[in-house]
ZAKE-555988 format. One record per residue: residue number from 1; x, z, y of N, C-alpha, C in turn. Coordinates in Angstrom, 3 decimals, always signed. Example, Ala and Ser with C-alpha at 12.3 -4.5 7.8 and 13.67 -1.06 7.14 Angstrom:
pos 1 | nxx +13.190 | nzz +7.800 | nyy -5.690 | caxx +12.300 | cazz +7.800 | cayy -4.500 | cxx +13.200 | czz +7.800 | cyy -3.300
pos 2 | nxx +12.850 | nzz +7.080 | nyy -2.250 | caxx +13.670 | cazz +7.140 | cayy -1.060 | cxx +12.900 | czz +7.870 | cyy +0.030
! end
This chain:
pos 1 | nxx -20.426 | nzz -13.691 | nyy -13.436 | caxx -19.940 | cazz -13.090 | cayy -12.217 | cxx -18.564 | czz -12.462 | cyy -12.499
pos 2 | nxx -17.608 | nzz -12.753 | nyy -11.627 | caxx -16.261 | cazz -12.237 | cayy -11.790 | cxx -16.152 | czz -10.893 | cyy -11.098
pos 3 | nxx -15.501 | nzz -9.961 | nyy -11.753 | caxx -15.230 | cazz -8.657 | cayy -11.149 | cxx -13.731 | czz -8.445 | cyy -11.024
pos 4 | nxx -13.342 | nzz -7.932 | nyy -9.866 | caxx -11.955 | cazz -7.553 | cayy -9.620 | cxx -11.939 | czz -6.056 | cyy -9.329
pos 5 | nxx -11.145 | nzz -5.316 | nyy -10.071 | caxx -11.116 | cazz -3.864 | cayy -9.914 | cxx -9.699 | czz -3.436 | cyy -9.559
pos 6 | nxx -9.555 | nzz -2.878 | nyy -8.349 | caxx -8.249 | cazz -2.411 | cayy -7.899 | cxx -8.026 | czz -0.961 | cyy -8.305
pos 7 | nxx -6.780 | nzz -0.605 | nyy -8.486 | caxx -6.408 | cazz +0.779 | cayy -8.772 | cxx -4.987 | czz +1.014 | cyy -8.286
pos 8 | nxx -4.609 | nzz +2.286 | nyy -8.212 | caxx -3.236 | cazz +2.629 | cayy -7.868 | cxx -3.025 | czz +3.131 | cyy -6.455
pos 9 | nxx -4.068 | nzz +3.116 | nyy -5.643 | caxx -3.919 | cazz +3.614 | cayy -4.285 | cxx -3.777 | czz +5.125 | cyy -4.261
pos 10 | nxx -3.468 | nzz +5.644 | nyy -3.068 | caxx -3.320 | cazz +7.082 | cayy -2.937 | cxx -2.556 | czz +7.452 | cyy -1.692
pos 11 | nxx -2.151 | nzz +8.709 | nyy -1.647 | caxx -1.386 | cazz +9.243 | cayy -0.518 | cxx +0.087 | czz +9.296 | cyy -0.910
pos 12 | nxx +0.934 | nzz +8.768 | nyy -0.036 | caxx +2.369 | cazz +8.762 | cayy -0.302 | cxx +3.118 | czz +9.045 | cyy +0.991
pos 13 | nxx +4.268 | nzz +9.653 | nyy +0.886 | caxx +5.079 | cazz +9.931 | cayy +2.066 | cxx +5.823 | czz +8.683 | cyy +2.515
pos 14 | nxx +6.163 | nzz +8.605 | nyy +3.785 | caxx +6.973 | cazz +7.469 | cayy +4.257 | cxx +8.252 | czz +7.331 | cyy +3.433
pos 15 | nxx +8.561 | nzz +6.086 | nyy +3.100 | caxx +9.714 | cazz +5.809 | cayy +2.251 | cxx +9.390 | czz +5.776 | cyy +0.775
pos 16 | nxx +8.198 | nzz +6.202 | nyy +0.421 | caxx +7.805 | cazz +6.235 | cayy -0.974 | cxx +7.317 | czz +4.890 | cyy -1.486
pos 17 | nxx +6.868 | nzz +4.902 | nyy -2.743 | caxx +6.416 | cazz +3.679 | cayy -3.403 | cxx +5.069 | czz +3.889 | cyy -4.071
pos 18 | nxx +4.332 | nzz +2.809 | nyy -4.174 | caxx +3.084 | cazz +2.763 | cayy -4.933 | cxx +2.990 | czz +1.410 | cyy -5.610
pos 19 | nxx +2.279 | nzz +1.391 | nyy -6.717 | caxx +2.024 | cazz +0.124 | cayy -7.406 | cxx +0.528 | czz -0.057 | cyy -7.556
pos 20 | nxx +0.004 | nzz -1.088 | nyy -6.912 | caxx -1.406 | cazz -1.409 | cayy -7.021 | cxx -1.622 | czz -2.399 | cyy -8.162
pos 21 | nxx -2.783 | nzz -2.287 | nyy -8.784 | caxx -3.152 | cazz -3.213 | cayy -9.844 | cxx -4.545 | czz -3.756 | cyy -9.582
pos 22 | nxx -4.751 | nzz -5.011 | nyy -9.953 | caxx -6.063 | cazz -5.659 | cayy -9.829 | cxx -6.397 | czz -6.271 | cyy -11.183
pos 23 | nxx -7.387 | nzz -5.704 | nyy -11.843 | caxx -7.802 | cazz -6.192 | cayy -13.146 | cxx -9.005 | czz -7.113 | cyy -12.995
pos 24 | nxx -8.902 | nzz -8.312 | nyy -13.547 | caxx -9.977 | cazz -9.297 | cayy -13.451 | cxx -10.793 | czz -9.314 | cyy -14.741
pos 25 | nxx -12.078 | nzz -9.651 | nyy -14.587 | caxx -12.977 | cazz -9.668 | cayy -15.746 | cxx -12.906 | czz -10.981 | cyy -16.503
pos 26 | nxx -12.085 | nzz -11.914 | nyy -16.013 | caxx -11.897 | cazz -13.168 | cayy -16.725 | cxx -10.432 | czz -13.558 | cyy -16.659
pos 27 | nxx -10.085 | nzz -14.600 | nyy -17.409 | caxx -8.714 | cazz -15.063 | cayy -17.489 | cxx -8.205 | czz -15.484 | cyy -16.108
pos 28 | nxx -7.132 | nzz -14.854 | nyy -15.646 | caxx -6.679 | cazz -15.110 | cayy -14.274 | cxx -6.026 | czz -16.479 | cyy -14.113
pos 29 | nxx -5.722 | nzz -17.147 | nyy -15.197 | caxx -5.162 | cazz -18.497 | cayy -15.044 | cxx -6.227 | czz -19.465 | cyy -14.535
pos 30 | nxx -7.494 | nzz -19.037 | nyy -14.553 | caxx -8.566 | cazz -19.876 | cayy -14.021 | cxx -8.621 | czz -19.827 | cyy -12.495
pos 31 | nxx -7.847 | nzz -18.916 | nyy -11.886 | caxx -7.821 | cazz -18.809 | cayy -10.435 | cxx -6.607 | czz -19.554 | cyy -9.890
pos 32 | nxx -6.826 | nzz -20.365 | nyy -8.856 | caxx -5.710 | cazz -21.101 | cayy -8.275 | cxx -4.772 | czz -20.165 | cyy -7.530
pos 33 | nxx -5.332 | nzz -19.147 | nyy -6.916 | caxx -4.550 | cazz -18.193 | cayy -6.140 | cxx -5.129 | czz -16.796 | cyy -6.319
pos 34 | nxx -4.247 | nzz -15.825 | nyy -6.428 | caxx -4.651 | cazz -14.418 | cayy -6.379 | cxx -3.760 | czz -13.720 | cyy -5.370
pos 35 | nxx -4.317 | nzz -12.699 | nyy -4.760 | caxx -3.515 | cazz -12.042 | cayy -3.751 | cxx -4.063 | czz -10.714 | cyy -3.300
pos 36 | nxx -3.331 | nzz -10.139 | nyy -2.367 | caxx -3.676 | cazz -8.847 | cayy -1.794 | cxx -3.831 | czz -8.981 | cyy -0.279
pos 37 | nxx -4.856 | nzz -8.353 | nyy +0.231 | caxx -5.105 | cazz -8.280 | cayy +1.662 | cxx -5.310 | czz -6.813 | cyy +2.001
pos 38 | nxx -5.207 | nzz -6.496 | nyy +3.279 | caxx -5.438 | cazz -5.114 | cayy +3.681 | cxx -6.171 | czz -5.066 | cyy +5.018
pos 39 | nxx -6.864 | nzz -3.949 | nyy +5.223 | caxx -7.596 | cazz -3.757 | cayy +6.472 | cxx -7.437 | czz -2.319 | cyy +6.919
pos 40 | nxx -6.814 | nzz -2.164 | nyy +8.070 | caxx -6.645 | cazz -0.847 | cayy +8.658 | cxx -7.835 | czz -0.556 | cyy +9.571
pos 41 | nxx -8.116 | nzz +0.699 | nyy +9.855 | caxx -9.245 | cazz +1.045 | cayy +10.727 | cxx -9.147 | czz +0.343 | cyy +12.079
pos 42 | nxx -10.226 | nzz -0.304 | nyy +12.473 | caxx -10.271 | cazz -0.975 | cayy +13.759 | cxx -9.541 | czz -2.300 | cyy +13.813
pos 43 | nxx -9.037 | nzz -2.766 | nyy +12.682 | caxx -8.295 | cazz -4.022 | cayy +12.661 | cxx -8.942 | czz -5.009 | cyy +11.706
pos 44 | nxx -8.580 | nzz -6.281 | nyy +11.876 | caxx -9.084 | cazz -7.306 | cayy +10.972 | cxx -8.338 | czz -7.267 | cyy +9.649
pos 45 | nxx -9.011 | nzz -7.773 | nyy +8.617 | caxx -8.355 | cazz -7.881 | cayy +7.335 | cxx -7.223 | czz -8.911 | cyy +7.430
pos 46 | nxx -6.078 | nzz -8.592 | nyy +6.842 | caxx -4.915 | cazz -9.467 | cayy +6.934 | cxx -4.278 | czz -9.700 | cyy +5.573
pos 47 | nxx -3.622 | nzz -10.838 | nyy +5.464 | caxx -2.925 | cazz -11.183 | cayy +4.228 | cxx -1.718 | czz -10.276 | cyy +4.051
pos 48 | nxx -1.512 | nzz -9.842 | nyy +2.800 | caxx -0.310 | cazz -9.087 | cayy +2.445 | cxx +0.594 | czz -9.963 | cyy +1.588
pos 49 | nxx +0.047 | nzz -10.465 | nyy +0.480 | caxx +0.834 | cazz -11.292 | cayy -0.430 | cxx -0.099 | czz -12.091 | cyy -1.311
pos 50 | nxx +0.319 | nzz -13.317 | nyy -1.646 | caxx -0.454 | cazz -14.143 | cayy -2.570 | cxx +0.479 | czz -14.795 | cyy -3.581
pos 51 | nxx -0.123 | nzz -15.201 | nyy -4.703 | caxx +0.630 | cazz -15.895 | cayy -5.743 | cxx -0.254 | czz -16.966 | cyy -6.342
pos 52 | nxx +0.253 | nzz -18.185 | nyy -6.482 | caxx -0.497 | cazz -19.267 | cayy -7.095 | cxx -0.220 | czz -19.316 | cyy -8.599
pos 53 | nxx -0.929 | nzz -20.223 | nyy -9.277 | caxx -0.768 | cazz -20.317 | cayy -10.723 | cxx +0.639 | czz -20.756 | cyy -11.126
pos 54 | nxx +1.345 | nzz -21.460 | nyy -10.232 | caxx +2.726 | cazz -21.849 | cayy -10.547 | cxx +3.719 | czz -20.816 | cyy -10.038
pos 55 | nxx +3.195 | nzz -19.631 | nyy -9.710 | caxx +4.005 | cazz -18.474 | cayy -9.305 | cxx +4.647 | czz -18.611 | cyy -7.928
pos 56 | nxx +4.149 | nzz -19.522 | nyy -7.119 | caxx +4.597 | cazz -19.592 | cayy -5.728 | cxx +4.024 | czz -18.394 | cyy -4.979
pos 57 | nxx +4.896 | nzz -17.696 | nyy -4.255 | caxx +4.450 | cazz -16.493 | cayy -3.548 | cxx +4.510 | czz -16.690 | cyy -2.038
pos 58 | nxx +3.708 | nzz -15.898 | nyy -1.356 | caxx +3.680 | cazz -15.905 | cayy +0.099 | cxx +3.484 | czz -14.463 | cyy +0.547
pos 59 | nxx +4.291 | nzz -14.020 | nyy +1.499 | caxx +4.221 | cazz -12.646 | cayy +1.974 | cxx +4.058 | czz -12.597 | cyy +3.485
pos 60 | nxx +3.347 | nzz -11.592 | nyy +3.943 | caxx +3.317 | cazz -11.331 | cayy +5.373 | cxx +4.716 | czz -10.897 | cyy +5.809
pos 61 | nxx +5.103 | nzz -11.278 | nyy +7.023 | caxx +6.432 | cazz -10.920 | cayy +7.507 | cxx +6.660 | czz -9.409 | cyy +7.485
pos 62 | nxx +5.601 | nzz -8.660 | nyy +7.726 | caxx +5.722 | cazz -7.206 | cayy +7.820 | cxx +6.057 | czz -6.534 | cyy +6.495
pos 63 | nxx +5.864 | nzz -7.246 | nyy +5.382 | caxx +6.115 | cazz -6.634 | cayy +4.066 | cxx +7.229 | czz -7.315 | cyy +3.295
pos 64 | nxx +7.767 | nzz -8.409 | nyy +3.831 | caxx +8.841 | cazz -9.124 | cayy +3.130 | cxx +10.021 | czz -8.191 | cyy +2.879
pos 65 | nxx +10.534 | nzz -8.254 | nyy +1.659 | caxx +11.657 | cazz -7.403 | cayy +1.282 | cxx +11.254 | czz -6.014 | cyy +0.818
pos 66 | nxx +9.986 | nzz -5.657 | nyy +1.002 | caxx +9.506 | cazz -4.334 | cayy +0.570 | cxx +8.450 | czz -4.418 | cyy -0.525
pos 67 | nxx +7.593 | nzz -5.421 | nyy -0.473 | caxx +6.507 | cazz -5.562 | cayy -1.428 | cxx +6.797 | czz -6.727 | cyy -2.374
pos 68 | nxx +6.329 | nzz -6.586 | nyy -3.605 | caxx +6.478 | cazz -7.650 | cayy -4.598 | cxx +5.164 | czz -7.837 | cyy -5.329
pos 69 | nxx +4.677 | nzz -9.088 | nyy -5.337 | caxx +3.467 | cazz -9.410 | cayy -6.075 | cxx +3.855 | czz -10.013 | cyy -7.414
pos 70 | nxx +3.115 | nzz -9.644 | nyy -8.453 | caxx +3.388 | cazz -10.193 | cayy -9.776 | cxx +2.074 | czz -10.311 | cyy -10.536
pos 71 | nxx +2.103 | nzz -11.078 | nyy -11.598 | caxx +0.893 | cazz -11.248 | cayy -12.406 | cxx +1.225 | czz -11.132 | cyy -13.874
pos 72 | nxx +0.293 | nzz -10.571 | nyy -14.618 | caxx +0.391 | cazz -10.432 | cayy -16.063 | cxx -0.789 | czz -11.189 | cyy -16.650
pos 73 | nxx -0.560 | nzz -12.439 | nyy -17.044 | caxx -1.657 | cazz -13.271 | cayy -17.527 | cxx -2.280 | czz -12.693 | cyy -18.802
pos 74 | nxx -1.473 | nzz -12.092 | nyy -19.648 | caxx -1.997 | cazz -11.549 | cayy -20.903 | cxx -2.984 | czz -10.411 | cyy -20.657
pos 75 | nxx -2.753 | nzz -9.671 | nyy -19.565 | caxx -3.622 | cazz -8.524 | cayy -19.249 | cxx -4.619 | czz -8.860 | cyy -18.147
pos 76 | nxx -4.612 | nzz -10.118 | nyy -17.684 | caxx -5.515 | cazz -10.538 | cayy -16.600 | cxx -5.404 | czz -9.611 | cyy -15.395
pos 77 | nxx -4.182 | nzz -9.300 | nyy -15.036 | caxx -3.928 | cazz -8.323 | cayy -13.979 | cxx -2.881 | czz -8.843 | cyy -13.002
pos 78 | nxx -3.110 | nzz -8.531 | nyy -11.737 | caxx -2.136 | cazz -8.815 | cayy -10.683 | cxx -1.677 | czz -7.477 | cyy -10.093
pos 79 | nxx -0.393 | nzz -7.362 | nyy -9.848 | caxx +0.151 | cazz -6.120 | cayy -9.326 | cxx +0.757 | czz -6.331 | cyy -7.944
pos 80 | nxx +0.834 | nzz -5.240 | nyy -7.194 | caxx +1.552 | cazz -5.250 | cayy -5.922 | cxx +2.447 | czz -4.012 | cyy -5.907
pos 81 | nxx +3.730 | nzz -4.221 | nyy -6.054 | caxx +4.691 | cazz -3.130 | cayy -5.971 | cxx +5.058 | czz -2.943 | cyy -4.503
pos 82 | nxx +4.809 | nzz -1.757 | nyy -3.997 | caxx +5.047 | cazz -1.476 | cayy -2.586 | cxx +6.142 | czz -0.422 | cyy -2.467
pos 83 | nxx +7.241 | nzz -0.794 | nyy -1.856 | caxx +8.382 | cazz +0.099 | cayy -1.686 | cxx +8.637 | czz +0.344 | cyy -0.206
pos 84 | nxx +9.389 | nzz +1.388 | nyy +0.065 | caxx +9.745 | cazz +1.728 | cayy +1.455 | cxx +8.519 | czz +1.732 | cyy +2.355
pos 85 | nxx +7.494 | nzz +2.403 | nyy +1.905 | caxx +6.234 | cazz +2.398 | cayy +2.631 | cxx +6.358 | czz +3.079 | cyy +3.987
pos 86 | nxx +5.596 | nzz +2.549 | nyy +4.937 | caxx +5.598 | cazz +3.038 | cayy +6.317 | cxx +4.186 | czz +3.459 | cyy +6.699
pos 87 | nxx +4.048 | nzz +4.330 | nyy +7.696 | caxx +2.703 | cazz +4.702 | cayy +8.134 | cxx +1.860 | czz +3.485 | cyy +8.517
pos 88 | nxx +2.488 | nzz +2.444 | nyy +9.020 | caxx +1.772 | cazz +1.225 | cayy +9.388 | cxx +1.200 | czz +0.464 | cyy +8.207
pos 89 | nxx +1.595 | nzz +0.846 | nyy +6.992 | caxx +1.022 | cazz +0.217 | cayy +5.798 | cxx -0.299 | czz +0.858 | cyy +5.388
pos 90 | nxx -0.685 | nzz +1.908 | nyy +6.061 | caxx -1.937 | cazz +2.588 | cayy +5.750 | cxx -3.112 | czz +1.657 | cyy +5.980
pos 91 | nxx -3.917 | nzz +1.485 | nyy +4.942 | caxx -5.061 | cazz +0.567 | cayy +4.996 | cxx -5.807 | czz +0.616 | cyy +3.676
pos 92 | nxx -6.952 | nzz -0.037 | nyy +3.672 | caxx -7.628 | cazz -0.320 | cayy +2.399 | cxx -7.091 | czz -1.663 | cyy +1.909
pos 93 | nxx -6.629 | nzz -1.685 | nyy +0.680 | caxx -6.039 | cazz -2.888 | cayy +0.102 | cxx -7.056 | czz -3.544 | cyy -0.833
pos 94 | nxx -7.250 | nzz -4.835 | nyy -0.632 | caxx -8.235 | cazz -5.602 | cayy -1.393 | cxx -7.549 | czz -6.688 | cyy -2.213
pos 95 | nxx -8.052 | nzz -6.873 | nyy -3.400 | caxx -7.624 | cazz -7.972 | cayy -4.260 | cxx -8.542 | czz -9.168 | cyy -4.019
pos 96 | nxx -7.961 | nzz -10.361 | nyy -4.009 | caxx -8.725 | cazz -11.590 | cayy -3.783 | cxx -8.331 | czz -12.615 | cyy -4.821
pos 97 | nxx -9.311 | nzz -13.355 | nyy -5.296 | caxx -9.061 | cazz -14.439 | cayy -6.249 | cxx -9.831 | czz -15.668 | cyy -5.808
pos 98 | nxx -9.207 | nzz -16.822 | nyy -5.923 | caxx -9.829 | cazz -18.079 | cayy -5.520 | cxx -9.847 | czz -19.026 | cyy -6.713
pos 99 | nxx -11.060 | nzz -19.536 | nyy -6.990 | caxx -11.220 | cazz -20.562 | cayy -8.013 | cxx -11.575 | czz -21.852 | cyy -7.310
pos 100 | nxx -11.055 | nzz -22.972 | nyy -7.772 | caxx -11.352 | cazz -24.242 | cayy -7.144 | cxx -12.217 | czz -25.100 | cyy -8.046
pos 101 | nxx -12.886 | nzz -26.091 | nyy -7.425 | caxx -13.731 | cazz -27.053 | cayy -8.093 | cxx -14.842 | czz -26.414 | cyy -8.910
pos 102 | nxx -15.856 | nzz -25.826 | nyy -8.297 | caxx -16.007 | cazz -25.676 | cayy -6.845 | cxx -15.213 | czz -24.474 | cyy -6.333
pos 103 | nxx -14.987 | nzz -24.441 | nyy -5.054 | caxx -14.231 | cazz -23.336 | cayy -4.472 | cxx -15.097 | czz -22.099 | cyy -4.362
pos 104 | nxx -14.636 | nzz -21.023 | nyy -5.013 | caxx -15.335 | cazz -19.748 | cayy -4.970 | cxx -14.285 | czz -18.663 | cyy -4.737
pos 105 | nxx -14.610 | nzz -17.737 | nyy -3.846 | caxx -13.701 | cazz -16.632 | cayy -3.539 | cxx -14.308 | czz -15.324 | cyy -4.007
pos 106 | nxx -13.502 | nzz -14.517 | nyy -4.663 | caxx -13.933 | cazz -13.219 | cayy -5.148 | cxx -13.079 | czz -12.130 | cyy -4.505
pos 107 | nxx -13.710 | nzz -10.990 | nyy -4.242 | caxx -13.024 | cazz -9.831 | cayy -3.666 | cxx -13.280 | czz -8.600 | cyy -4.531
pos 108 | nxx -12.283 | nzz -7.741 | nyy -4.575 | caxx -12.478 | cazz -6.437 | cayy -5.185 | cxx -13.082 | czz -5.475 | cyy -4.182
pos 109 | nxx -13.291 | nzz -4.234 | nyy -4.625 | caxx -13.950 | cazz -3.249 | cayy -3.774 | cxx -12.962 | czz -2.519 | cyy -2.863
pos 110 | nxx -11.678 | nzz -2.662 | nyy -3.115 | caxx -10.647 | cazz -2.066 | cayy -2.280 | cxx -10.152 | czz -0.725 | cyy -2.797
pos 111 | nxx -8.910 | nzz -0.433 | nyy -2.460 | caxx -8.316 | cazz +0.859 | cayy -2.803 | cxx -7.537 | czz +1.361 | cyy -1.581
pos 112 | nxx -7.703 | nzz +2.640 | nyy -1.277 | caxx -7.110 | cazz +3.209 | cayy -0.068 | cxx -5.645 | czz +3.559 | cyy -0.312
pos 113 | nxx -4.811 | nzz +3.134 | nyy +0.625 | caxx -3.404 | cazz +3.527 | cayy +0.636 | cxx -3.141 | czz +4.258 | cyy +1.949
pos 114 | nxx -2.654 | nzz +5.472 | nyy +1.854 | caxx -2.351 | cazz +6.266 | cayy +3.040 | cxx -0.886 | czz +6.693 | cyy +2.984
pos 115 | nxx -0.153 | nzz +6.342 | nyy +4.024 | caxx +1.261 | cazz +6.705 | cayy +4.110 | cxx +1.417 | czz +7.718 | cyy +5.235
pos 116 | nxx +1.705 | nzz +8.936 | nyy +4.851 | caxx +1.764 | cazz +10.021 | cayy +5.834 | cxx +2.609 | czz +11.168 | cyy +5.298
pos 117 | nxx +3.273 | nzz +11.853 | nyy +6.219 | caxx +4.038 | cazz +13.038 | cayy +5.836 | cxx +3.195 | czz +14.291 | cyy +6.014
! end
């Protein structure tokens, strides 16, 4: 069973930065895609950023230019650097990993990010 453990969430003022980390219990090169999603109260879970094994990235329009996804294969960790945070970024952030053949999706337990003055 694969475990994904997120960390780095917290309370930050508008304009501030946070760095989220997702540590996997197995070698992350075994996942075709890893990424970050978020869910705000009363809203559906939405994509924030993803990265494939060939380092192709995809970002939600709302975070382009502010957030950066990266991976550290040696540490089996994926990071999300979040800059210029806005109150609208407030949500629980979840790490997701997808393995193919067969296709299996894994989720972390989530970490709360609150942007408020």
